[in-house]
C-alpha positions as CSV (number, residue, x, y, z in Angstrom):
1,M,43.2,-5.9,3.8
2,S,44.1,-4.9,7.4
3,E,44.5,-7.6,10.1
4,T,41.4,-6.3,11.8
5,P,38.6,-5.8,9.2
6,Q,37.5,-2.2,9.0
7,V,33.8,-2.0,8.2
8,A,31.7,1.1,7.5
9,I,27.9,0.9,7.9
10,V,25.8,3.5,6.2
11,G,22.5,3.9,8.0
12,G,21.6,4.0,11.7
13,G,18.3,2.0,11.7
14,Y,17.6,-1.5,13.0
15,A,19.4,-3.2,10.1
16,G,22.5,-1.0,10.4
17,F,22.8,-1.5,14.2
18,S,22.2,-5.3,13.9
19,A,25.0,-5.5,11.4
20,A,27.2,-3.4,13.6
21,V,26.7,-5.4,16.8
22,T,27.2,-8.7,14.9
23,L,30.5,-7.5,13.4
24,A,31.7,-6.1,16.7
25,R,31.1,-9.4,18.4
26,G,33.2,-11.1,15.7
27,G,36.2,-8.8,16.1
28,A,35.7,-6.3,13.2
29,R,36.2,-2.6,13.8
30,V,33.0,-0.8,13.0
31,T,32.2,2.8,12.1
32,L,28.5,3.6,11.6
33,F,27.3,6.7,9.8
34,E,23.8,8.1,10.2
35,S,22.8,11.2,8.3
36,S,20.2,12.3,10.9
37,R,20.7,13.4,14.4
38,T,18.1,10.9,15.5
39,L,18.9,7.2,15.4
40,G,16.4,4.6,14.1
41,G,16.0,5.2,10.4
42,R,12.4,4.9,9.4
43,A,11.6,3.5,12.8
44,R,12.5,6.6,14.7
45,V,11.2,9.1,17.3
46,V,9.6,12.5,16.5
47,D,9.4,15.2,19.2
48,K,6.2,17.0,20.0
49,Y,5.9,19.2,23.0
50,G,8.7,17.3,24.6
51,I,7.0,13.9,24.0
52,G,8.7,11.3,21.9
53,L,6.3,10.0,19.2
54,D,7.1,7.1,17.0
55,N,6.8,7.9,13.3
56,G,4.8,4.7,13.1
57,Q,3.5,2.8,16.1
58,H,4.9,-0.8,15.9
59,I,4.2,-4.0,17.7
60,L,6.7,-6.9,18.0
61,L,5.7,-10.5,18.1
62,G,7.1,-13.4,20.1
63,A,8.2,-14.8,16.8
64,Y,10.7,-11.9,16.4
65,T,13.5,-14.1,17.7
66,E,16.4,-12.1,16.2
67,T,15.0,-8.8,17.4
68,L,14.6,-10.1,20.9
69,R,18.1,-11.6,20.8
70,M,19.6,-8.3,19.7
71,L,17.7,-6.4,22.5
72,R,19.2,-8.8,25.0
73,L,22.7,-8.5,23.6
74,V,22.8,-4.7,24.0
75,G,21.3,-4.8,27.5
76,V,17.7,-3.9,26.9
77,K,15.5,-5.2,29.8
78,P,12.5,-7.4,29.0
79,S,10.3,-5.1,31.0
80,V,10.4,-2.5,28.2
81,L,8.1,-4.7,26.2
82,E,4.5,-5.2,27.4
83,T,3.9,-8.9,26.7
84,R,0.3,-9.9,26.0
85,R,-1.3,-13.0,24.5
86,L,-2.7,-12.5,21.1
87,A,-5.9,-10.5,21.3
88,L,-7.7,-9.2,18.3
89,V,-10.4,-7.0,19.8
90,Y,-12.9,-5.0,17.8
91,P,-15.2,-3.5,20.4
92,G,-18.8,-4.3,19.6
93,H,-17.8,-6.6,16.7
94,C,-15.3,-9.4,17.6
95,E,-13.0,-10.7,20.2
96,L,-10.4,-13.4,19.5
97,R,-8.0,-14.2,22.3
98,A,-5.4,-16.9,22.4
99,A,-5.9,-19.2,25.4
100,P,-3.1,-19.6,28.0
101,L,-2.3,-23.1,26.7
102,P,0.5,-24.8,24.7
103,A,0.2,-24.7,20.9
104,P,-1.9,-25.6,19.0
105,L,-4.5,-25.5,21.8
106,H,-3.9,-21.8,22.4
107,L,-5.4,-20.9,19.1
108,A,-7.9,-23.7,18.8
109,I,-9.5,-22.9,22.2
110,G,-9.2,-19.2,21.5
111,L,-11.1,-19.7,18.3
112,L,-13.8,-21.8,20.0
113,R,-14.3,-19.1,22.6
114,A,-14.2,-16.2,20.1
115,K,-17.0,-13.6,20.4
116,G,-18.7,-12.2,17.4
117,L,-17.7,-15.1,15.1
118,D,-20.3,-17.8,14.4
119,W,-19.6,-21.4,13.6
120,R,-19.3,-20.7,9.9
121,D,-16.6,-18.2,10.5
122,K,-14.7,-20.4,12.9
123,L,-14.8,-23.4,10.6
124,A,-13.6,-21.3,7.7
125,M,-10.6,-20.0,9.8
126,A,-9.7,-23.6,10.9
127,R,-10.0,-24.8,7.3
128,L,-7.5,-22.2,6.0
129,M,-5.0,-23.0,8.7
130,R,-5.3,-26.8,8.0
131,Q,-4.9,-26.2,4.3
132,L,-1.7,-24.2,4.8
133,K,-0.3,-26.8,7.2
134,R,-1.1,-29.5,4.7
135,T,1.0,-27.8,2.1
136,R,3.7,-26.8,4.6
137,F,2.7,-23.2,4.1
138,R,3.7,-23.2,0.5
139,V,1.4,-21.3,-1.8
140,E,2.0,-22.4,-5.4
141,P,1.6,-20.4,-7.5
142,D,2.0,-17.3,-5.4
143,R,-1.1,-15.1,-5.8
144,P,-2.8,-12.2,-4.0
145,V,-4.0,-12.9,-0.5
146,A,-7.5,-12.0,-1.6
147,A,-7.4,-15.0,-4.1
148,L,-6.1,-17.3,-1.4
149,L,-9.0,-16.3,0.9
150,A,-11.5,-16.8,-1.8
151,D,-10.1,-20.2,-2.8
152,S,-10.5,-21.4,0.8
153,A,-14.1,-19.9,1.1
154,Q,-13.3,-17.5,3.9
155,T,-16.4,-15.6,5.1
156,D,-16.9,-11.9,4.6
157,K,-16.8,-11.3,8.4
158,L,-13.6,-13.3,8.8
159,I,-11.9,-11.5,6.0
160,R,-13.0,-8.0,7.3
161,L,-12.2,-8.6,11.0
162,I,-9.3,-11.1,11.0
163,W,-7.5,-11.8,7.7
164,E,-7.5,-8.4,6.1
165,P,-6.3,-6.5,9.2
166,L,-3.6,-9.1,9.8
167,C,-2.4,-9.0,6.2
168,V,-2.3,-5.2,6.0
169,A,-0.6,-4.9,9.4
170,A,2.1,-7.5,8.5
171,L,2.7,-6.8,4.8
172,N,1.6,-3.2,4.6
173,T,0.0,-4.0,1.3
174,P,-3.8,-4.3,0.5
175,V,-5.1,-7.9,0.3
176,A,-5.9,-7.5,-3.4
177,Q,-2.2,-7.0,-4.1
178,A,-0.4,-8.7,-1.2
179,S,1.6,-11.9,-1.6
180,A,-0.2,-14.9,-0.3
181,Q,3.2,-16.8,0.1
182,V,4.7,-14.1,2.3
183,F,1.4,-14.0,4.3
184,A,1.6,-17.7,4.7
185,H,5.1,-17.4,6.2
186,V,3.9,-14.8,8.7
187,L,1.0,-17.2,9.7
188,R,3.4,-20.1,9.9
189,D,5.8,-18.4,12.3
190,S,3.1,-16.7,14.5
191,L,-0.4,-18.3,14.7
192,A,0.8,-21.8,13.7
193,A,4.0,-21.8,15.8
194,G,4.5,-22.1,19.6
195,A,2.1,-20.3,21.8
196,S,4.6,-17.6,22.7
197,A,5.3,-16.9,19.0
198,S,1.9,-15.1,18.7
199,D,2.4,-13.0,21.8
200,M,2.1,-9.3,21.1
201,L,5.1,-7.3,22.5
202,L,4.1,-3.6,22.8
203,P,7.1,-1.3,23.3
204,R,7.0,1.0,26.4
205,L,9.8,3.1,24.8
206,D,9.9,4.9,21.5
207,L,11.5,3.1,18.6
208,S,14.8,5.0,18.8
209,E,15.3,4.2,22.5
210,L,14.2,0.6,22.1
211,F,17.2,-0.6,20.2
212,P,19.3,2.0,18.2
213,V,20.2,4.1,21.2
214,P,21.2,1.3,23.5
215,A,23.1,-0.4,20.6
216,S,25.0,2.9,20.0
217,R,26.0,2.9,23.7
218,W,27.0,-0.8,23.5
219,L,29.2,-0.1,20.5
220,A,30.8,3.0,22.0
221,M,31.7,1.1,25.2
222,R,33.6,-1.4,23.1
223,G,35.6,1.2,21.1
224,H,33.5,1.4,18.0
225,T,32.3,4.6,16.4
226,V,28.8,5.9,15.7
227,R,28.7,9.2,13.8
228,T,25.4,11.1,13.6
229,A,24.4,14.1,11.5
230,E,27.2,13.1,9.0
231,P,25.5,12.0,5.7
232,V,27.5,9.9,3.3
233,K,27.2,11.2,-0.2
234,A,28.8,8.4,-2.1
235,I,30.8,5.1,-1.7
236,L,34.0,5.2,-3.8
237,R,36.6,2.6,-4.6
238,Y,40.0,3.4,-3.0
239,E,42.3,4.7,-5.8
240,H,45.5,3.1,-4.5
241,G,44.4,-0.5,-3.7
242,D,41.6,-2.5,-2.3
243,G,38.9,-1.0,-0.1
244,Y,36.5,1.9,-0.1
245,R,36.3,5.5,0.8
246,L,33.2,7.4,1.8
247,D,32.4,10.8,0.5
248,G,31.3,12.5,3.7
249,D,33.7,10.7,6.1
250,P,35.7,13.5,7.8
251,W,38.5,11.0,8.7
252,E,38.9,9.9,5.0
253,S,39.4,6.3,6.3
254,I,39.8,3.2,4.1
255,Y,37.3,0.5,4.8
256,D,37.6,-3.2,3.8
257,H,33.8,-3.6,3.7
258,V,30.8,-1.4,3.5
259,V,27.2,-2.3,4.5
260,I,24.5,-0.1,2.9
261,A,21.7,-0.2,5.5
262,T,19.7,2.7,4.2
263,A,16.2,2.8,2.8
264,P,16.2,1.2,-0.7
265,Y,15.6,4.5,-2.5
266,H,18.9,5.9,-1.1
267,V,21.1,3.2,-2.6
268,A,21.4,4.5,-6.1
269,P,23.2,7.8,-5.4
270,L,25.6,6.1,-3.0
271,V,26.8,3.6,-5.6
272,E,26.7,5.8,-8.8
273,S,30.5,5.5,-9.3
274,L,30.4,1.7,-9.1
275,P,29.4,0.2,-12.5
276,A,29.0,-3.3,-11.1
277,M,26.1,-2.1,-9.0
278,A,24.0,-1.1,-12.0
279,P,21.9,-4.3,-12.0
280,V,21.2,-4.0,-8.3
281,V,20.2,-0.4,-8.6
282,A,17.8,-1.4,-11.5
283,Q,16.3,-4.2,-9.3
284,I,15.8,-1.8,-6.4
285,G,14.2,0.7,-8.8
286,Q,11.5,-1.9,-9.6
287,L,10.3,-1.9,-6.0
288,K,7.0,0.0,-5.3
289,H,6.2,1.4,-1.9
290,E,3.3,1.7,0.5
291,P,2.7,4.4,3.1
292,I,1.9,4.2,6.9
293,V,0.0,7.0,8.5
294,T,0.1,7.4,12.3
295,A,-2.3,9.9,14.0
296,W,-1.2,10.9,17.5
297,L,-4.1,12.4,19.5
298,A,-3.5,13.9,22.9
299,F,-6.6,14.3,25.1
300,D,-7.1,16.4,28.2
301,G,-7.8,13.4,30.5
302,A,-7.8,9.6,30.5
303,V,-9.2,7.6,27.6
304,K,-10.6,4.2,28.7
305,F,-9.5,1.2,26.5
306,P,-10.6,-2.4,26.9
307,E,-7.0,-3.4,25.7
308,P,-3.8,-1.4,25.0
309,M,-4.4,-2.2,21.3
310,I,-7.8,-2.5,19.7
311,G,-9.0,-2.7,16.1
312,M,-11.4,-0.4,14.2
313,T,-13.5,-1.3,11.2
314,G,-15.7,0.5,8.7
315,G,-13.7,3.7,8.7
316,Y,-10.2,5.1,8.1
317,G,-8.6,3.9,11.3
318,Q,-7.3,0.4,11.6
319,W,-5.5,-0.1,14.9
320,V,-5.6,2.1,18.0
321,F,-3.0,2.1,20.8
322,D,-3.4,3.4,24.3
323,R,0.0,4.9,24.9
324,T,-0.9,5.6,28.5
325,A,-1.0,1.9,29.2
326,L,2.4,1.6,27.6
327,G,4.2,4.2,29.7
328,G,3.2,7.3,27.8
329,P,1.5,10.4,29.2
330,E,-2.2,10.3,30.2
331,G,-4.6,10.7,27.3
332,L,-2.1,9.9,24.5
333,V,-3.7,7.8,21.7
334,G,-2.1,6.5,18.5
335,V,-4.2,5.5,15.5
336,V,-2.4,3.6,12.7
337,I,-3.5,3.4,9.0
338,S,-1.3,1.0,7.0
339,A,-1.0,0.7,3.2
340,S,-2.6,2.9,0.6
341,G,-6.3,3.6,0.7
342,A,-9.1,6.2,0.8
343,H,-7.5,8.2,3.6
344,Q,-4.9,9.5,1.1
345,D,-7.7,11.4,-0.8
346,I,-8.7,13.7,2.1
347,A,-6.9,16.6,3.9
348,K,-5.2,16.0,7.2
349,E,-7.8,18.1,9.0
350,A,-10.7,16.0,7.6
351,L,-8.8,12.8,8.5
352,E,-8.4,14.0,12.1
353,I,-12.1,14.8,12.4
354,A,-13.0,11.4,10.9
355,L,-10.7,9.5,13.3
356,L,-12.1,11.4,16.3
357,Q,-15.6,10.4,15.3
358,E,-14.5,6.8,14.8
359,L,-12.8,6.7,18.2
360,Q,-15.9,8.1,19.9
361,A,-18.1,5.5,18.3
362,V,-15.8,2.8,19.7
363,L,-14.8,4.2,23.1
364,G,-17.6,6.5,24.0
365,P,-17.3,10.2,24.9
366,L,-13.8,11.5,24.7
367,P,-12.0,14.3,26.7
368,P,-11.2,17.5,24.9
369,L,-8.4,17.2,22.3
370,L,-5.3,19.2,23.3
371,W,-3.2,18.6,20.2
372,S,-2.7,16.2,17.3
373,Q,0.1,15.2,15.1
374,I,-0.4,13.2,11.9
375,I,2.8,11.6,10.7
376,T,2.9,10.2,7.1
377,E,5.7,7.9,6.0
378,K,5.0,7.9,2.3
379,R,7.5,5.2,1.5
380,A,7.3,3.2,4.7
381,T,7.8,-0.2,3.2
382,F,8.0,-1.9,-0.2
383,A,4.8,-3.2,-1.6
384,C,4.9,-7.0,-0.8
385,T,3.3,-8.4,-4.0
386,P,3.2,-11.9,-5.4
387,G,6.4,-13.2,-7.0
388,L,8.5,-10.2,-6.1
389,V,12.2,-10.7,-6.5
390,R,14.2,-8.7,-3.9
391,P,17.9,-7.7,-3.9
392,K,20.3,-10.0,-2.1
393,T,22.7,-9.2,0.7
394,L,25.7,-10.0,-1.4
395,T,26.2,-7.6,-4.3
396,P,28.3,-7.9,-7.5
397,E,30.8,-5.3,-5.9
398,A,33.2,-7.3,-3.7
399,G,33.2,-5.9,-0.2
400,L,29.8,-4.1,-0.6
401,W,26.7,-5.5,1.1
402,L,23.1,-4.6,1.5
403,A,21.0,-4.7,4.7
404,G,17.4,-3.6,5.2
405,D,13.9,-4.8,5.5
406,Y,13.6,-4.9,1.6
407,V,16.5,-7.4,1.2
408,A,15.5,-10.9,0.0
409,S,13.9,-13.1,2.7
410,E,10.7,-15.0,3.5
411,Y,9.3,-12.1,5.4
412,P,7.7,-8.7,4.7
413,A,9.2,-5.4,5.6
414,T,9.1,-5.5,9.4
415,I,11.6,-4.7,12.2
416,E,12.4,-8.4,12.4
417,S,13.3,-8.5,8.7
418,A,15.5,-5.5,9.1
419,V,17.3,-7.1,12.1
420,R,17.8,-10.4,10.3
421,S,19.2,-8.7,7.2
422,G,21.8,-6.9,9.4
423,V,22.8,-10.1,11.1
424,I,23.2,-11.9,7.8
425,A,25.3,-9.0,6.4
426,G,27.5,-9.0,9.5
427,R,28.0,-12.7,9.6
428,S,28.7,-12.8,5.8
429,I,31.5,-10.3,6.3
430,L,32.9,-12.2,9.3
431,K,32.9,-15.4,7.3
432,R,34.7,-13.7,4.4
433,C,37.3,-12.5,6.8
434,G,37.8,-15.9,8.5
435,L,36.2,-14.7,11.7
436,K,33.3,-15.9,13.8
437,E,30.8,-14.2,16.0
438,Q,31.5,-14.7,19.6
439,F,28.6,-15.9,21.7
440,F,29.0,-13.6,24.6
441,P,27.7,-10.1,25.2
């Protein structure tokens, strides 16, 4: 092994760049490979008429501590995130807004003041949160979220307007199949944590520009390498000693460690020549996936929103984002549909018409539609089901590591999960090499 660890990272998404920044801060030499010309992995930008559209509109939470730390490290200014107190707004149905008070009063007062929820709904919500706190947010045995809600006698309205939307947004899995334990972790670190933990952070930049692009610049300024449009076909053991070669690396370098930070379904072909990885490949192969559909609608004129993000109920659309309020062009609206559902059974044209009708019912008359773009990420995340055993960062192949939102953790497949997995992979390599991350930019 060389005096300065040489580390290759395969995948230029949030996990890959978090690993790269961590390793660079610890003294390793990093080379990151991304097969696409666009950085970001599954959280990337798509161009439409010169406008950058996210392939899935995301929100961050104040509880995303590692993501926020990474943004600070690579020089991203806080102003690129529109910070708002938790507000679950369903026009004409329900409004639940966190109060500007310390925890737990922020949620308690917000619940007392909530519009569209009666006392039965409010008592049921408080009952579930008390129950989870009493068990320290342990759900034993793990079961579907729907069963947890039934066990705690949650009302139909509360399930439809609060719990189900939160579960599907966080776990990207329908409540009938979603893990109650993972959902409890999400509630513990957001609604039940400090007041700022439940703050919604809405990016003013597309997801590529938010972190991967500034992280790439940060690495380049420190002498590390980011190679785009250069797919790695396979990871191979070096024939004449320790280390790895990458099929697709034009430099034919030898790396002491390799971090695979791709989507899980890309792992198998990369490690086909490494027999020790067969159990990991089999485990990854057991993961099922859920889609996310984002409909981008550009109108010829302003669209009036009560909040930059609102919820919809009773139709296909789930969350609607006013991109104009978040630094986008006038009249640009994003509608998100998470997880599998009835929307998969109709054509894109029919879905667009239905979403326009749903929007008009919520927001009133709309300006003429200029253009639309429906982006479907068929395997956006793994299905976060009860008792799911996920692959670990450490693999049976010495020097080979996994990073990604699917890697074992308490959390579902989110940007925060991806970032945390990259940090863990990076720190694990540094520890193995006797190095330590330096706590300076």
